[in-house]
Backbone of each chain as ProteinMPNN parsed JSONL, in Angstrom:
{"seq_chain_A": "MFHELKVSNQHIGVITMDEAQAPAQTRTEENIIYIGRKPTMNYVLAVVTQFNSGIAEVTIKARGNSISKAVDVKEIVVNRFLPALKEKGIRTSSEELTNEDGTRSKVSAIQITLMK", "coords_chain_A": {"N_chain_A": [[93.546, 167.313, 49.691], [92.348, 167.456, 47.501], [94.007, 166.311, 45.43], [95.99, 163.967, 43.206], [93.778, 162.51, 41.777], [91.913, 159.885, 40.618], [90.265, 159.613, 37.391], [87.524, 158.851, 36.12], [87.115, 158.788, 32.33], [84.688, 158.732, 31.307], [82.69, 160.292, 32.836], [83.158, 162.813, 32.833], [83.025, 165.867, 31.178], [84.776, 167.369, 29.981], [88.337, 168.2, 28.819], [90.946, 165.578, 29.558], [94.026, 165.664, 31.729], [95.616, 163.388, 30.2], [94.778, 163.353, 27.829], [95.069, 165.629, 26.756], [97.599, 165.406, 26.451], [97.987, 163.775, 24.083], [97.835, 164.598, 21.25], [100.442, 165.996, 18.643], [101.897, 168.584, 20.055], [100.746, 170.118, 22.203], [97.101, 169.934, 23.132], [95.562, 171.903, 21.427], [92.494, 174.142, 21.359], [90.041, 176.002, 20.266], [91.586, 178.007, 20.564], [92.386, 177.468, 23.415], [94.753, 176.765, 25.69], [95.709, 173.584, 27.365], [96.946, 172.688, 30.622], [99.147, 170.023, 31.293], [101.354, 167.361, 31.919], [103.593, 167.641, 30.411], [106.849, 169.537, 29.877], [107.337, 172.955, 31.117], [108.125, 174.527, 29.556], [107.272, 173.761, 26.844], [104.084, 174.467, 26.935], [104.385, 177.055, 27.074], [105.485, 177.323, 24.345], [103.594, 176.816, 22.836], [101.48, 178.489, 23.608], [102.847, 181.438, 22.727], [103.212, 180.48, 20.206], [100.438, 180.296, 18.895], [99.76, 183.217, 19.193], [101.55, 183.931, 17.805], [100.589, 183.341, 15.325], [98.59, 184.763, 14.529], [96.514, 184.707, 16.282], [94.121, 186.367, 18.427], [93.674, 186.106, 21.177], [94.093, 183.878, 23.716], [93.355, 181.261, 26.053], [94.553, 179.955, 28.887], [94.422, 176.694, 30.375], [94.07, 174.927, 33.73], [94.045, 172.303, 35.768], [93.82, 171.248, 39.473], [96.781, 170.247, 40.687], [98.368, 171.245, 38.599], [97.741, 173.464, 38.454], [99.615, 175.901, 39.062], [101.833, 175.4, 37.344], [100.512, 176.526, 35.447], [100.161, 178.995, 35.877], [103.03, 179.62, 35.919], [103.397, 179.356, 33.176], [102.178, 181.485, 32.202], [103.467, 183.758, 33.228], [106.147, 183.337, 32.001], [105.347, 183.47, 29.345], [104.23, 186.155, 29.102], [106.363, 188.152, 30.584], [108.99, 187.096, 28.916], [108.64, 186.466, 26.549], [106.142, 187.899, 25.324], [105.972, 190.784, 26.203], [103.971, 192.469, 25.35], [101.427, 191.65, 25.347], [98.029, 191.802, 27.073], [96.27, 191.404, 30.006], [93.485, 189.708, 30.086], [91.72, 188.431, 32.008], [91.705, 186.645, 35.284], [90.172, 183.604, 36.119], [88.959, 181.396, 38.67], [87.747, 178.043, 39.407], [85.632, 175.158, 41.008], [85.512, 172.119, 39.674], [83.513, 169.143, 39.622], [84.221, 165.726, 39.879], [84.025, 162.291, 39.065], [85.4, 159.585, 40.504], [87.468, 156.772, 39.844], [86.111, 154.702, 41.658], [83.628, 155.315, 42.023], [83.12, 157.572, 43.604], [83.008, 160.914, 44.255], [84.624, 163.916, 43.63], [86.359, 166.844, 44.244], [87.648, 169.355, 42.366], [90.054, 172.187, 41.882], [90.177, 174.362, 39.542], [91.905, 176.363, 37.231], [91.567, 179.469, 34.961], [93.258, 181.181, 32.622], [93.425, 184.03, 30.807], [94.86, 185.495, 27.819], [95.397, 188.352, 25.914], [95.941, 190.078, 22.931]], "CA_chain_A": [[92.387, 166.19, 49.424], [92.178, 167.708, 45.851], [95.374, 165.858, 44.311], [95.849, 162.627, 42.61], [92.702, 162.118, 41.731], [91.918, 158.908, 39.361], [89.001, 160.351, 36.63], [87.112, 158.044, 34.713], [86.725, 159.735, 31.332], [83.277, 158.793, 30.692], [81.757, 161.126, 33.484], [83.315, 164.593, 32.657], [83.137, 166.387, 29.638], [86.276, 168.197, 29.64], [89.512, 166.783, 28.491], [91.712, 164.926, 30.812], [95.479, 165.889, 31.259], [96.075, 162.598, 29.348], [94.077, 163.519, 26.289], [95.698, 166.663, 26.112], [99.159, 164.984, 25.797], [98.247, 162.809, 23.113], [98.25, 165.173, 19.679], [101.202, 166.479, 18.299], [102.731, 168.913, 20.975], [99.78, 170.331, 23.057], [96.056, 169.856, 22.621], [94.842, 173.277, 21.453], [90.885, 174.245, 20.796], [89.457, 177.211, 20.134], [92.689, 178.807, 21.072], [92.396, 176.957, 24.722], [96.078, 175.337, 26.042], [95.302, 172.737, 28.528], [98.128, 172.128, 30.85], [99.16, 168.915, 31.562], [102.496, 167.148, 32.569], [104.524, 168.178, 29.902], [107.563, 170.252, 30.78], [106.694, 174.254, 31.126], [108.199, 175.242, 28.478], [106.434, 172.952, 25.528], [103.185, 174.946, 26.736], [105.007, 178.452, 26.662], [105.705, 177.463, 23.19], [102.499, 176.528, 22.467], [101.059, 180.121, 23.579], [103.434, 181.871, 21.817], [102.876, 179.92, 18.662], [99.204, 180.893, 18.708], [99.565, 184.424, 19.177], [102.194, 184.507, 16.468], [99.612, 182.724, 14.143], [97.599, 185.645, 14.393], [95.122, 184.488, 17.151], [94.095, 187.384, 19.341], [93.083, 185.738, 22.483], [94.472, 182.767, 23.859], [93.203, 180.951, 27.262], [95.379, 178.755, 29.405], [93.696, 176.237, 31.555], [94.516, 173.59, 34.373], [93.156, 171.778, 37.189], [94.721, 170.452, 40.5], [98.599, 170.256, 41.091], [98.967, 171.823, 37.216], [97.276, 175.373, 38.12], [101.052, 176.311, 39.43], [102.254, 175.442, 36.098], [99.633, 177.397, 34.524], [100.845, 180.556, 36.435], [104.248, 179.796, 35.429], [103.215, 179.564, 31.53], [101.68, 182.476, 32.14], [104.542, 184.785, 33.851], [106.908, 183.524, 31.281], [105.033, 184.396, 28.257], [104.621, 187.83, 29.151], [107.653, 188.527, 30.712], [110.093, 186.939, 28.497], [108.229, 186.536, 24.898], [105.474, 188.746, 24.794], [105.309, 191.528, 26.998], [102.691, 193.446, 25.063], [100.486, 191.27, 25.694], [97.313, 192.133, 28.029], [95.585, 190.175, 30.825], [91.868, 189.757, 30.085], [91.077, 188.004, 33.416], [92.014, 185.116, 35.525], [89.064, 182.994, 36.657], [89.023, 179.931, 39.19], [86.435, 177.521, 39.652], [85.87, 173.948, 41.276], [84.798, 171.091, 39.125], [83.272, 168.01, 40.282], [84.642, 164.554, 39.002], [83.796, 160.893, 39.528], [86.499, 158.955, 40.51], [86.995, 155.403, 39.613], [85.738, 153.532, 42.896], [82.306, 156.02, 42.029], [83.043, 158.453, 44.619], [82.947, 162.062, 43.357], [85.786, 164.466, 44.501], [86.045, 168.542, 43.708], [89.095, 169.969, 42.085], [89.936, 173.279, 41.545], [90.432, 174.785, 38.074], [92.281, 177.99, 36.931], [91.638, 179.787, 33.773], [94.021, 182.746, 32.391], [92.853, 184.666, 29.214], [95.693, 186.736, 27.615], [94.918, 189.009, 24.562], [97.101, 191.136, 22.007]], "C_chain_A": [[91.961, 166.303, 48.011], [93.078, 166.988, 44.989], [95.342, 164.555, 44.176], [94.883, 161.959, 42.642], [92.47, 160.993, 40.669], [90.373, 159.239, 38.907], [89.096, 159.138, 35.808], [86.607, 158.99, 33.941], [85.518, 160.076, 31.0], [82.347, 159.69, 31.203], [82.063, 162.678, 33.42], [83.493, 164.76, 31.13], [84.188, 167.177, 29.258], [87.451, 167.099, 29.64], [90.162, 166.473, 29.438], [93.271, 165.454, 30.271], [96.185, 164.863, 29.808], [95.975, 162.647, 27.915], [94.712, 164.875, 26.013], [96.868, 166.474, 25.822], [99.376, 164.401, 24.383], [98.886, 163.241, 21.649], [99.682, 165.659, 20.072], [102.26, 167.244, 19.552], [101.811, 169.275, 22.365], [98.714, 170.483, 22.782], [95.604, 171.493, 22.648], [93.577, 172.905, 20.669], [90.605, 175.043, 21.096], [90.331, 177.952, 21.379], [92.755, 178.716, 22.809], [94.069, 176.086, 24.712], [95.67, 175.124, 27.259], [96.747, 172.316, 29.213], [98.157, 171.22, 31.397], [100.651, 168.712, 32.361], [103.367, 167.588, 32.098], [105.488, 169.295, 30.864], [107.138, 171.933, 30.293], [106.489, 174.6, 30.011], [107.422, 174.61, 26.974], [104.927, 173.858, 25.768], [103.357, 176.612, 26.618], [104.866, 178.608, 25.312], [104.281, 177.931, 22.231], [101.516, 177.776, 22.319], [101.663, 180.74, 22.739], [103.337, 181.574, 20.398], [101.845, 180.529, 18.22], [99.027, 182.296, 18.532], [100.482, 184.702, 17.942], [101.388, 184.291, 15.054], [98.608, 183.593, 13.747], [96.538, 185.893, 15.244], [95.215, 186.135, 18.169], [94.058, 187.239, 20.684], [93.262, 184.28, 22.579], [94.315, 182.463, 25.586], [94.061, 179.814, 27.965], [95.016, 178.204, 30.555], [94.245, 175.004, 32.336], [93.449, 173.415, 35.406], [94.105, 171.246, 38.067], [96.488, 171.172, 40.591], [98.72, 171.331, 39.438], [98.573, 173.071, 37.435], [98.911, 176.129, 38.467], [101.789, 176.628, 38.192], [101.61, 176.362, 35.016], [99.928, 178.787, 34.472], [102.279, 180.92, 35.921], [104.439, 180.017, 33.67], [102.889, 181.315, 31.324], [102.743, 183.915, 32.35], [105.802, 184.6, 32.633], [106.847, 183.852, 29.897], [104.894, 185.77, 28.218], [105.721, 188.585, 29.409], [108.793, 188.176, 30.049], [109.856, 186.806, 26.886], [107.516, 187.445, 24.683], [104.822, 189.813, 25.329], [104.284, 192.77, 26.721], [101.735, 193.165, 25.509], [99.421, 191.865, 26.944], [96.37, 190.893, 28.876], [94.348, 190.466, 30.82], [91.298, 189.381, 31.201], [91.563, 186.466, 33.799], [90.703, 184.665, 36.333], [89.431, 181.823, 37.215], [87.629, 179.551, 39.35], [86.746, 176.318, 40.36], [84.619, 173.252, 39.985], [84.611, 169.925, 39.81], [83.306, 166.663, 39.214], [84.151, 163.178, 40.041], [84.971, 160.244, 39.335], [85.97, 157.312, 40.361], [86.183, 154.516, 40.441], [84.288, 154.262, 42.875], [82.067, 156.963, 43.093], [83.207, 159.834, 43.802], [84.119, 163.086, 44.429], [85.578, 165.978, 43.838], [87.408, 168.941, 43.371], [88.936, 171.316, 41.961], [90.625, 173.504, 40.214], [91.03, 176.357, 37.637], [92.259, 178.212, 35.279], [92.187, 181.397, 33.307], [93.868, 183.091, 31.175], [93.95, 185.775, 29.055], [95.161, 187.416, 26.326], [96.107, 189.994, 24.298], [96.378, 192.727, 22.379]], "O_chain_A": [[91.333, 165.428, 47.415], [92.891, 167.067, 43.775], [94.686, 163.9, 44.986], [94.806, 160.93, 43.313], [92.993, 161.322, 39.604], [89.425, 159.191, 39.69], [89.991, 158.59, 35.165], [85.871, 159.886, 34.355], [85.13, 161.159, 30.563], [81.362, 160.029, 30.548], [81.342, 163.568, 33.871], [83.938, 164.036, 30.239], [84.335, 167.579, 28.104], [87.596, 165.954, 30.069], [89.982, 167.192, 30.421], [93.68, 165.619, 29.122], [96.874, 165.234, 28.858], [96.727, 162.197, 27.051], [94.835, 165.149, 24.819], [97.399, 167.21, 24.99], [100.394, 164.437, 23.692], [99.827, 162.742, 21.033], [100.128, 165.762, 21.215], [103.253, 166.641, 19.958], [102.112, 168.787, 23.455], [98.699, 171.359, 21.918], [95.365, 172.148, 23.663], [93.39, 172.023, 19.831], [90.737, 175.272, 22.298], [90.029, 178.305, 22.519], [93.107, 179.695, 23.468], [94.432, 175.15, 23.999], [95.34, 175.96, 28.1], [97.599, 171.719, 28.554], [97.261, 171.123, 32.236], [101.103, 169.522, 33.17], [104.222, 168.068, 32.843], [105.222, 169.768, 31.969], [106.657, 172.111, 29.174], [105.453, 174.899, 29.416], [107.101, 175.431, 26.114], [104.411, 174.053, 24.668], [102.486, 177.31, 26.099], [104.328, 179.61, 24.841], [104.02, 178.817, 21.418], [100.902, 178.073, 21.294], [101.064, 180.728, 21.663], [103.39, 182.443, 19.527], [101.974, 181.294, 17.264], [98.16, 182.658, 17.736], [100.203, 185.6, 17.148], [101.538, 184.91, 14.001], [97.837, 183.349, 12.819], [95.775, 186.857, 15.183], [96.229, 186.77, 18.46], [94.387, 188.182, 21.404], [92.756, 183.499, 21.774], [94.932, 183.162, 26.39], [94.14, 178.73, 27.387], [95.125, 178.789, 31.632], [94.825, 174.115, 31.713], [92.453, 174.051, 35.75], [95.156, 170.79, 37.617], [96.999, 172.291, 40.547], [99.428, 172.325, 39.6], [98.998, 173.921, 36.652], [99.11, 177.13, 37.778], [102.276, 177.727, 37.925], [102.126, 176.797, 33.987], [99.967, 179.555, 33.511], [102.681, 182.037, 35.596], [105.326, 180.634, 33.081], [103.319, 182.093, 30.473], [102.684, 184.917, 31.638], [106.414, 185.619, 32.314], [107.773, 184.337, 29.247], [105.412, 186.478, 27.354], [106.086, 189.519, 28.694], [109.791, 188.804, 30.402], [110.762, 187.014, 26.079], [107.943, 188.167, 23.782], [103.618, 190.034, 25.202], [103.91, 193.673, 27.469], [101.001, 193.977, 26.073], [100.024, 192.431, 27.856], [95.94, 189.824, 28.443], [93.958, 191.428, 31.481], [90.271, 189.991, 31.502], [91.746, 185.49, 33.071], [90.251, 185.435, 37.181], [90.155, 181.079, 36.554], [86.637, 180.278, 39.419], [87.949, 176.105, 40.513], [83.513, 173.623, 39.589], [85.478, 169.592, 40.618], [82.699, 166.537, 38.15], [83.99, 163.104, 41.259], [85.571, 160.245, 38.26], [84.887, 156.765, 40.566], [85.58, 153.589, 39.9], [83.576, 153.833, 43.782], [80.921, 157.173, 43.49], [83.566, 159.734, 42.628], [84.325, 162.953, 45.635], [84.699, 166.193, 43.004], [88.284, 168.809, 44.226], [87.79, 171.762, 41.919], [91.591, 172.818, 39.878], [90.367, 177.374, 37.841], [92.753, 177.429, 34.469], [91.652, 182.47, 33.584], [94.265, 182.273, 30.344], [94.058, 186.734, 29.82], [94.339, 186.735, 25.714], [96.913, 190.512, 25.072], [96.881, 193.755, 21.927]]}, "seq_chain_B": "MFHELKVSNQHIGVITMDEAQAPAQTRTEENIIYIGRKPTMNYVLAVVTQFNSGIAEVTIKARGNSISKAVDVKEIVVNRFLPALKEKGIRTSSEELTNEDGTRSKVSAIQITLMK", "coords_chain_B": {"N_chain_B": [[111.281, 174.132, 36.393], [110.969, 176.12, 38.129], [110.564, 174.97, 40.565], [111.243, 173.573, 43.927], [112.882, 175.378, 44.801], [115.857, 176.251, 46.751], [115.863, 178.741, 49.293], [117.835, 181.354, 50.367], [117.174, 183.26, 53.251], [118.435, 185.551, 53.789], [118.613, 186.95, 51.299], [115.979, 187.675, 50.386], [113.21, 189.907, 51.013], [110.674, 188.994, 51.49], [107.935, 187.254, 53.31], [109.149, 183.769, 54.076], [107.962, 180.227, 53.291], [108.587, 178.574, 55.453], [108.995, 180.482, 57.449], [106.276, 181.113, 57.758], [104.862, 179.296, 58.918], [105.697, 178.972, 61.433], [104.415, 180.677, 63.542], [101.659, 180.064, 65.882], [98.902, 179.089, 64.072], [98.463, 179.905, 61.117], [100.562, 182.414, 59.933], [99.586, 185.528, 59.816], [99.253, 188.727, 58.386], [98.589, 191.924, 58.424], [95.987, 191.357, 57.139], [96.843, 189.498, 55.534], [97.161, 186.071, 54.085], [99.37, 183.553, 54.281], [100.16, 181.08, 52.273], [101.291, 177.636, 53.005], [103.128, 174.638, 53.572], [101.145, 173.274, 55.489], [98.006, 171.399, 55.745], [95.356, 172.424, 53.781], [92.896, 172.757, 54.799], [93.686, 174.096, 57.231], [94.436, 176.783, 56.427], [92.134, 177.308, 55.109], [90.473, 177.687, 57.294], [91.641, 179.816, 58.569], [91.475, 182.152, 57.08], [88.478, 182.045, 57.004], [88.141, 182.607, 59.642], [89.613, 184.982, 59.893], [87.48, 186.505, 58.395], [85.24, 186.17, 60.253], [85.695, 187.609, 61.98], [85.701, 190.325, 61.648], [86.805, 191.449, 59.737], [87.155, 193.184, 56.993], [88.314, 192.222, 54.34], [90.557, 190.054, 53.02], [93.681, 188.792, 51.409], [94.861, 185.971, 50.059], [97.953, 184.555, 49.888], [100.42, 182.907, 47.618], [103.59, 181.022, 46.411], [105.13, 179.468, 43.961], [104.818, 175.795, 43.744], [102.976, 176.15, 45.608], [100.734, 177.561, 44.892], [98.835, 176.317, 44.002], [97.188, 175.125, 45.781], [96.416, 177.675, 47.139], [94.287, 178.27, 45.422], [92.606, 176.179, 45.932], [92.296, 176.621, 48.729], [90.85, 179.32, 48.035], [88.485, 178.285, 46.724], [87.066, 176.746, 48.318], [86.702, 178.201, 50.552], [84.909, 180.103, 49.382], [82.959, 178.258, 48.481], [82.036, 176.427, 50.496], [81.863, 177.94, 52.886], [81.654, 180.678, 52.882], [79.614, 181.704, 51.073], [79.158, 184.388, 50.538], [81.08, 186.302, 50.054], [82.769, 188.39, 47.63], [85.059, 188.377, 44.908], [87.679, 190.049, 44.735], [89.984, 190.325, 43.285], [92.497, 188.517, 41.358], [95.895, 188.161, 41.086], [99.045, 187.377, 39.422], [102.355, 186.889, 39.657], [105.964, 187.548, 39.071], [108.754, 186.601, 41.354], [111.918, 187.393, 42.036], [114.627, 185.079, 43.216], [117.275, 184.821, 45.424], [119.091, 181.525, 45.294], [120.596, 179.062, 47.431], [123.377, 179.059, 46.566], [123.921, 181.103, 45.593], [123.094, 181.434, 43.175], [120.494, 182.875, 40.766], [116.896, 182.598, 40.839], [113.565, 182.733, 39.198], [110.386, 182.436, 40.467], [107.039, 181.636, 39.974], [104.11, 183.548, 41.646], [100.898, 184.022, 43.288], [97.934, 186.178, 44.155], [95.142, 186.413, 46.047], [92.548, 188.428, 46.367], [89.593, 188.416, 48.433], [86.682, 189.715, 49.391], [84.223, 191.24, 51.764]], "CA_chain_B": [[112.109, 175.012, 36.513], [110.542, 176.886, 39.186], [110.262, 174.039, 41.781], [112.1, 173.215, 44.894], [114.034, 176.297, 45.327], [116.305, 176.429, 48.152], [116.325, 180.111, 49.199], [118.273, 181.902, 51.453], [116.455, 184.291, 53.671], [118.879, 186.917, 53.928], [118.248, 187.838, 50.473], [114.422, 188.375, 50.272], [112.459, 190.648, 51.603], [109.11, 188.701, 51.563], [108.153, 185.881, 54.141], [109.308, 182.372, 53.435], [107.01, 179.17, 53.719], [109.023, 178.032, 56.699], [108.552, 181.509, 58.694], [104.778, 181.353, 57.659], [104.531, 178.139, 59.725], [105.979, 179.239, 63.02], [103.55, 180.922, 64.721], [100.226, 179.226, 66.278], [98.223, 178.68, 63.124], [99.234, 180.568, 59.893], [100.854, 183.426, 60.077], [98.74, 186.577, 59.087], [99.82, 189.929, 58.634], [97.781, 192.782, 57.439], [94.933, 190.252, 56.579], [97.256, 188.421, 54.385], [97.014, 184.568, 54.447], [100.369, 183.268, 53.231], [99.976, 179.507, 51.79], [102.681, 176.942, 53.031], [102.928, 173.15, 53.746], [100.082, 172.801, 56.169], [97.117, 170.883, 55.356], [94.568, 173.123, 53.2], [92.074, 173.273, 55.693], [94.105, 175.35, 57.969], [94.558, 178.142, 55.619], [90.581, 177.987, 54.955], [90.171, 178.202, 58.631], [92.466, 180.92, 59.014], [90.671, 182.883, 56.313], [87.155, 182.186, 57.543], [88.629, 183.256, 60.906], [89.608, 186.439, 59.926], [86.369, 187.701, 58.12], [84.427, 186.334, 61.024], [86.515, 188.307, 63.28], [85.097, 191.407, 61.251], [87.978, 191.861, 58.844], [86.402, 193.252, 55.586], [89.142, 191.912, 52.995], [91.671, 188.92, 53.11], [94.287, 188.272, 50.746], [95.618, 184.926, 50.064], [99.245, 184.767, 48.803], [101.386, 181.928, 47.406], [104.588, 181.027, 45.529], [105.635, 178.247, 43.762], [104.032, 175.11, 44.133], [101.997, 176.418, 46.712], [99.555, 178.176, 44.032], [97.215, 175.17, 43.457], [96.768, 175.112, 47.286], [95.732, 179.053, 46.971], [93.279, 178.196, 44.438], [91.475, 175.227, 46.674], [91.819, 177.391, 49.847], [89.804, 180.802, 47.957], [87.382, 177.83, 46.257], [86.442, 175.971, 49.439], [86.191, 179.044, 51.528], [83.576, 180.684, 49.081], [81.643, 177.452, 48.028], [81.407, 175.797, 51.494], [81.766, 178.704, 54.052], [81.081, 182.359, 52.871], [79.375, 182.052, 49.723], [78.706, 186.128, 50.274], [82.155, 186.725, 49.385], [83.26, 188.589, 46.439], [86.61, 188.238, 44.626], [88.325, 191.6, 44.631], [90.769, 190.142, 41.978], [93.326, 187.569, 41.379], [96.753, 188.583, 40.392], [99.921, 187.014, 39.565], [103.639, 187.773, 39.408], [107.293, 186.712, 39.241], [109.529, 187.109, 41.907], [113.314, 186.478, 41.752], [114.727, 184.919, 44.501], [118.791, 184.406, 45.353], [119.665, 180.543, 45.837], [122.112, 179.439, 48.528], [124.508, 178.93, 46.068], [124.134, 182.394, 45.016], [122.49, 181.926, 41.748], [119.302, 183.626, 41.078], [115.66, 182.049, 40.345], [112.478, 183.116, 39.582], [109.254, 181.869, 41.164], [105.51, 182.665, 40.195], [103.412, 183.958, 42.838], [99.595, 184.397, 43.407], [97.607, 186.909, 45.205], [93.552, 186.132, 45.412], [91.827, 189.194, 47.353], [88.728, 188.229, 48.685], [86.101, 190.732, 50.189], [82.748, 191.002, 51.844]], "C_chain_B": [[112.235, 175.846, 37.814], [110.306, 176.304, 40.416], [111.207, 174.136, 42.683], [113.538, 173.898, 44.984], [114.457, 176.05, 46.686], [116.792, 177.974, 48.279], [116.94, 180.544, 50.817], [117.883, 183.032, 52.107], [117.007, 185.763, 53.836], [118.57, 187.823, 52.472], [116.708, 188.282, 49.904], [113.823, 188.916, 51.562], [111.182, 189.853, 52.229], [109.415, 187.513, 52.642], [108.304, 184.909, 53.666], [108.359, 181.313, 54.212], [107.495, 178.662, 55.258], [108.841, 179.122, 57.857], [106.953, 181.195, 58.566], [104.173, 180.214, 58.548], [104.686, 178.421, 61.007], [105.09, 179.378, 63.82], [102.277, 180.22, 64.656], [99.72, 178.804, 64.8], [99.157, 178.749, 61.803], [99.644, 181.578, 60.449], [100.169, 184.714, 59.286], [99.109, 187.707, 59.48], [99.166, 190.99, 57.949], [96.442, 192.146, 56.399], [95.243, 189.539, 55.175], [97.359, 186.976, 55.096], [98.255, 183.917, 53.5], [100.134, 181.522, 53.222], [101.488, 178.87, 51.942], [102.171, 175.337, 52.849], [101.889, 172.499, 54.448], [98.988, 172.181, 55.288], [96.154, 172.231, 54.781], [93.86, 173.641, 54.181], [92.798, 174.288, 57.057], [94.109, 176.452, 57.685], [92.886, 178.39, 55.372], [90.165, 178.447, 56.394], [90.318, 179.313, 59.012], [91.581, 182.194, 58.218], [89.31, 183.086, 56.626], [87.131, 182.967, 58.946], [88.618, 184.711, 60.985], [88.252, 187.232, 59.544], [85.187, 187.236, 59.072], [84.765, 187.512, 62.231], [86.176, 189.885, 63.06], [86.042, 192.297, 60.169], [86.83, 192.091, 57.684], [87.204, 192.692, 54.246], [90.467, 190.983, 53.579], [92.202, 188.508, 51.889], [95.099, 187.023, 50.74], [96.974, 184.752, 49.137], [99.869, 183.362, 48.683], [102.146, 182.089, 46.407], [104.745, 179.637, 44.923], [104.477, 177.303, 43.528], [102.584, 175.134, 44.75], [100.465, 176.778, 45.988], [98.47, 177.686, 44.341], [96.531, 175.233, 45.018], [96.008, 176.549, 47.469], [94.454, 179.018, 46.739], [92.097, 177.356, 45.226], [91.118, 175.87, 47.792], [90.55, 178.671, 49.099], [88.301, 179.613, 47.76], [86.749, 177.373, 47.666], [85.973, 177.419, 50.637], [84.848, 179.941, 50.893], [82.527, 179.619, 48.827], [81.302, 176.8, 49.477], [81.177, 176.832, 52.6], [81.3, 180.105, 54.19], [80.793, 182.245, 51.579], [78.907, 183.382, 49.304], [79.867, 186.63, 49.683], [82.125, 187.237, 48.018], [84.62, 188.412, 46.451], [86.977, 189.78, 44.149], [89.193, 191.478, 43.73], [91.756, 189.075, 42.374], [94.446, 188.445, 40.793], [98.185, 187.911, 40.579], [101.174, 187.648, 39.042], [104.872, 187.168, 39.483], [108.058, 187.307, 40.118], [111.019, 186.314, 41.904], [113.871, 186.169, 43.055], [116.261, 184.286, 44.159], [118.813, 182.8, 46.375], [120.651, 180.396, 46.937], [123.203, 179.49, 47.964], [125.078, 180.067, 45.395], [123.507, 182.503, 43.711], [120.844, 182.298, 41.842], [118.215, 182.968, 40.533], [114.754, 182.633, 40.001], [111.241, 182.412, 39.835], [107.843, 182.807, 40.76], [104.81, 182.72, 41.397], [102.011, 184.051, 42.369], [98.864, 185.443, 44.464], [95.995, 186.874, 44.869], [92.983, 187.446, 46.892], [90.157, 188.882, 47.321], [87.969, 189.453, 49.883], [84.78, 190.43, 50.431], [81.937, 191.673, 51.181]], "O_chain_B": [[113.27, 176.166, 38.399], [109.873, 176.992, 41.341], [112.17, 174.824, 42.343], [114.679, 173.461, 45.133], [113.711, 175.724, 47.609], [117.746, 178.45, 47.664], [116.611, 180.184, 51.947], [118.262, 184.046, 51.521], [116.366, 186.806, 53.969], [118.347, 189.033, 52.458], [116.496, 189.163, 49.071], [113.908, 188.522, 52.725], [110.769, 190.106, 53.361], [110.491, 186.964, 52.879], [107.657, 184.766, 52.629], [108.031, 181.418, 55.394], [106.65, 178.404, 56.115], [108.585, 178.786, 59.014], [106.448, 181.016, 59.674], [102.983, 180.28, 58.857], [103.777, 178.111, 61.776], [104.807, 178.572, 64.706], [101.814, 179.812, 63.591], [100.454, 177.916, 64.366], [100.126, 178.063, 61.478], [99.167, 181.824, 61.557], [100.317, 184.764, 58.065], [99.33, 187.939, 60.669], [99.214, 190.914, 56.722], [96.121, 192.464, 55.254], [94.546, 189.178, 54.226], [97.57, 186.758, 56.289], [98.171, 183.787, 52.278], [99.955, 180.892, 54.264], [102.514, 179.249, 51.378], [101.195, 174.919, 52.227], [101.622, 171.325, 54.191], [99.042, 172.435, 54.084], [96.285, 173.208, 55.519], [94.026, 174.81, 54.531], [92.139, 175.133, 57.663], [93.817, 177.299, 58.53], [92.413, 179.524, 55.438], [89.57, 179.508, 56.577], [89.486, 179.935, 59.673], [91.094, 183.106, 58.886], [88.872, 184.234, 56.553], [86.267, 183.779, 59.276], [87.983, 185.462, 61.725], [87.895, 188.271, 60.1], [84.107, 187.782, 58.848], [84.06, 188.033, 63.095], [86.3, 190.679, 63.993], [85.962, 193.496, 59.901], [85.851, 191.366, 57.505], [86.641, 192.768, 53.155], [91.197, 191.341, 54.503], [91.444, 187.881, 51.15], [96.089, 187.032, 51.471], [96.992, 184.811, 47.908], [99.824, 182.652, 49.687], [101.896, 182.91, 45.525], [104.394, 178.681, 45.616], [103.366, 177.715, 43.194], [101.547, 174.503, 44.542], [99.367, 176.396, 46.393], [97.442, 178.197, 44.784], [95.322, 175.4, 45.179], [94.9, 176.479, 48.0], [93.574, 179.499, 47.453], [90.916, 177.703, 45.207], [89.929, 175.898, 48.11], [89.47, 178.836, 49.666], [87.258, 179.831, 48.375], [85.685, 177.936, 47.924], [84.985, 177.419, 51.373], [83.954, 180.388, 51.61], [81.336, 179.917, 48.916], [80.092, 176.632, 49.622], [80.209, 176.58, 53.318], [80.758, 180.631, 55.162], [81.648, 182.654, 50.793], [78.418, 183.652, 48.208], [79.714, 187.429, 48.759], [81.485, 186.587, 47.19], [85.333, 188.304, 47.449], [86.448, 190.417, 43.238], [89.398, 192.532, 43.127], [91.874, 188.738, 43.552], [94.125, 189.39, 40.072], [98.607, 187.826, 41.733], [101.221, 188.6, 38.264], [104.849, 186.08, 40.057], [108.235, 188.513, 39.948], [111.24, 185.106, 41.81], [113.634, 186.927, 43.995], [116.559, 183.587, 43.191], [118.652, 182.727, 47.593], [121.387, 181.297, 47.339], [124.161, 179.918, 48.607], [126.167, 180.173, 44.831], [123.393, 183.603, 43.168], [120.124, 182.042, 42.806], [118.539, 182.593, 39.407], [114.864, 183.681, 40.636], [111.185, 181.475, 39.039], [107.566, 183.981, 41.002], [104.99, 181.803, 42.199], [101.817, 184.155, 41.157], [99.297, 185.464, 45.616], [95.547, 187.193, 43.768], [93.082, 187.234, 48.101], [89.513, 189.089, 46.292], [88.508, 189.917, 50.888], [84.121, 189.657, 49.735], [80.73, 191.448, 51.272]]}, "name": "protein", "num_of_chains": 2, "seq": "MFHELKVSNQHIGVITMDEAQAPAQTRTEENIIYIGRKPTMNYVLAVVTQFNSGIAEVTIKARGNSISKAVDVKEIVVNRFLPALKEKGIRTSSEELTNEDGTRSKVSAIQITLMKMFHELKVSNQHIGVITMDEAQAPAQTRTEENIIYIGRKPTMNYVLAVVTQFNSGIAEVTIKARGNSISKAVDVKEIVVNRFLPALKEKGIRTSSEELTNEDGTRSKVSAIQITLMK"}
């Protein structure tokens, strides 16, 4: 019931998956990595690159079906690349979106924060 | 890379999704709800029923693609049915599984614990 929402961009203040894919690799903003439809390793590398550039804290965000991929990204980053990282916290939430036909749907979201 | 694993039951000590679906509604064990391929609301009702039967703490567990559904279940339980519940913690992990062809794969898992 939460899946495959058609989202009208005007109604939501957050970045959508398609926007997240537009620039170079993955869109980053205030040390946030938004998980979209790219291969998991793209996001893993984005997180690792952020930490290697000296940033002390990175948040991985995802909605709907991408939540599973966000957990994959976190597990791969910590287990394979940066085992010294600490988990600052995992939060889940519900976001209300307006569909193209004007109806409103809720979608679950996750936010995983890692720090050096 | 973590998705659609064919798992040989002999090699893993944990319950698989298919086993989880076998009995009546959803298999529960020590107040654990395993998320599988049933509709989200089945698991929501399983969690709500556990709490209504007097249990003080319920853990929602999922692996792979079902992780997103586990977050949906938690959000629906808390937002729509039992707003007084507290979140005891969310943990992610990696589990290594042996595929049918003998190769080994890792799959991400999530564990969400709610309490009264």
